[in-house]
N, C-alpha and C positions, 0 to 999 in steps of 0.2 A: 175386023171385029175381035175383041178380046176373048180369049178362051174362058169359059165359065169355070169357077172354082168348085162346081158341084159335080157329084159323081152318080147322080140318079138315085141315091139312097136316102137323101135328106141330110147326110152327114158331110162334113168337110173332109178333104183329103187327109190322109194320116200325117202328112208333114206340115199341116196347117198350124199356125201359132195359136193354140187354144190354151188359155190360162185355166188351170184346174184349181179350184178352191176346195180343200178338204171339207167333208160334211161336219156339222156340229156333233158333239158327243151324243146328244139325245137321238139324232138320226142314226148314228153308227150303232148304238145299243138296240134300237128298235129293229133295224135291218138284220142285226145279228140274231135277234129273237126269231125273226121269220126264217132265217137259215136253220135254226135249231128245230123249229116246229116242223118244217118240211123234211128235214133229215130224220126226225123221229117217226114221222108217218110213212115216208116213202123210201127211206135209206138212200136219198139222193142229196149230194152236196151242191148247193147253189153257189155260183161263182160270179154273180153280178153281171152276167152277159145276157143279151136278148134271148139267146137259145134256151135259157132256163125258164123263161116265162110260161111255156105250156104246162110245166109242172106246177107253177104257181097258180095258173088257171084252175087246174084240178083241185088244188088245195082250197081255192076260193069257193069253188062249187060245193065241195063237201062242207066247208066251214059255214057257208050260207045256210045249208040245210040244218046244221046243228044250232046255229044262232036263232033259228025260228023257235026252238024249245029252250034255249039258254041265251036270251038277249043280253045278259050282263057280260057276255064274252065279246060282244061287238067292238067296244073301244080298243082293246088290246090287239085283237086280230086285225082290225082295220089299220091301226097305227103301225103295226109291225110289217104287214104286207105292203102298206102304202109307202113306208120308208124304203123297203126293198125296191119297189117299183120306181120310186123317185131316184134311187141310187143307180139303177140301170139307165134311166133317162139321163141323169147327170153325167155318167161316164161315157155314154154313147154320143151325146150331143154337145156337152160343155155347158154347165149351169152351176148355180150356187143356191144354197138354201137360205130361207128365212124361217127359223124354227123357234120363235119365242111365243110364249103364251099358250092358249088352248090350240089343240090340233086343227081346229076349224080355221085358224088364222095362218097356219103354216103355208108357205109357198115355195115352189121351185122356180127360180128365175134363170132365164137362158142368156148366154153371153153373145152369141153370134146372130141372134134375131131378138126382136122385142116380143117376148112371149113369157107368160106365167101360167102356172097351174098348181093345184093342190093334189098331189098323188094320193094322199090319205083320203081325201074326199072322193076321189075316183073309186077307191076300194070300198068305201062306205056305200056308194051307189051300187056296186056289184054285189055286196053282201046283203044290204037291206035298203032297197030303192026308196021305200017310204020314209027313211030317215035321212035322205041325202040333201034335202032342201037347205040352202045356205052354206053348203060345203065347197062351193067354188069348183065344181066338177068339170067345168068346161076349160078350153084353152082361151086365155085372155090375151088379146093382141091389141096393138094400137088401132084406134078407130079408123085411121086412114088406110090400114091394111086389111080391114074386115072383109071388104068385097073380094079381095084377092083370095083370101083363105076360103070364104064361102063358096066361091066359084069352083075352086079346086076340090073341095069336099063334096060339092053337089055332083061332080063328075064321077064320083066313086059309086060302086054298086051299093044298094041298100043293105044294111046289116041289122038283124034283129037286136032290139035293145039289150037283151040278156047277153048276147055275144059281144056287143060293143062295149059293155061295161067291164069285160074281162081284161086283165093286164096286157095280154098279147095284142089284143085289138087296140087298146089305148096306145101302145107303143107304135103300132102301124099308123094310127091316125096322127100321132105326133110326127112321125116321119114325113107324112104328106104335108102337114102344116109347116114344118120346119123347111122342107124343100121349097114350098111355095113362097115363104117369106124370104129365104135366101135368094131365090131366083129374082124376086121383086127387088131386093137390095142390089143385086148385081146389075139389073137393068137400069137402076138409077145411079149406078157408079158409086155406090156407098157400101160395097161388099166388104171393105176393110174396117167398118165401124164395129166396135165392141160395146156391149152394154154392161154397166156395173150397178152396184147398189143405189147410187145416186139417181140413176135413170128410172128406178122403180118406186121412188118415194111418192 
């Protein structure tokens, strides 16, 4: 039996051939704004690693409380934090952005599995759940893989909706989904398949 290319983390081994596509300028600018916001509030420098997301969780909690009285701040906070979360996901798992038009249409597309999501929508759901409809806050997979992903997620402990919406938990869920999809691809002997923009049209 061939040895799996997985390492239990949902990630590919460090020496895997993962093509990295730089983010669009709009994503870079928004993510940089998140770094500035967090640095101003907590004197912590975000470095786009998963280990920084608990600090972002705290920022989201506090910003959510503030948005209740200042709803006009929701778009910029959601967009900046969502861009940062998406950049952590992109760097961790290998993905590329579609960032044209309104934020609701933005997507992060993954290269090593067929998977798409809108990190900005995920942050909208964390900040203002009532505003999240239509924001594509879930992980979108091929219909043929939906049962595999559902079974893996169903085996996880239940998490309160408020906690699930936070960036750290979203990344944990992504790790589980990515691992399930990679394992399924390996089992079908298609682990070397990569996905590009043409596959997501």
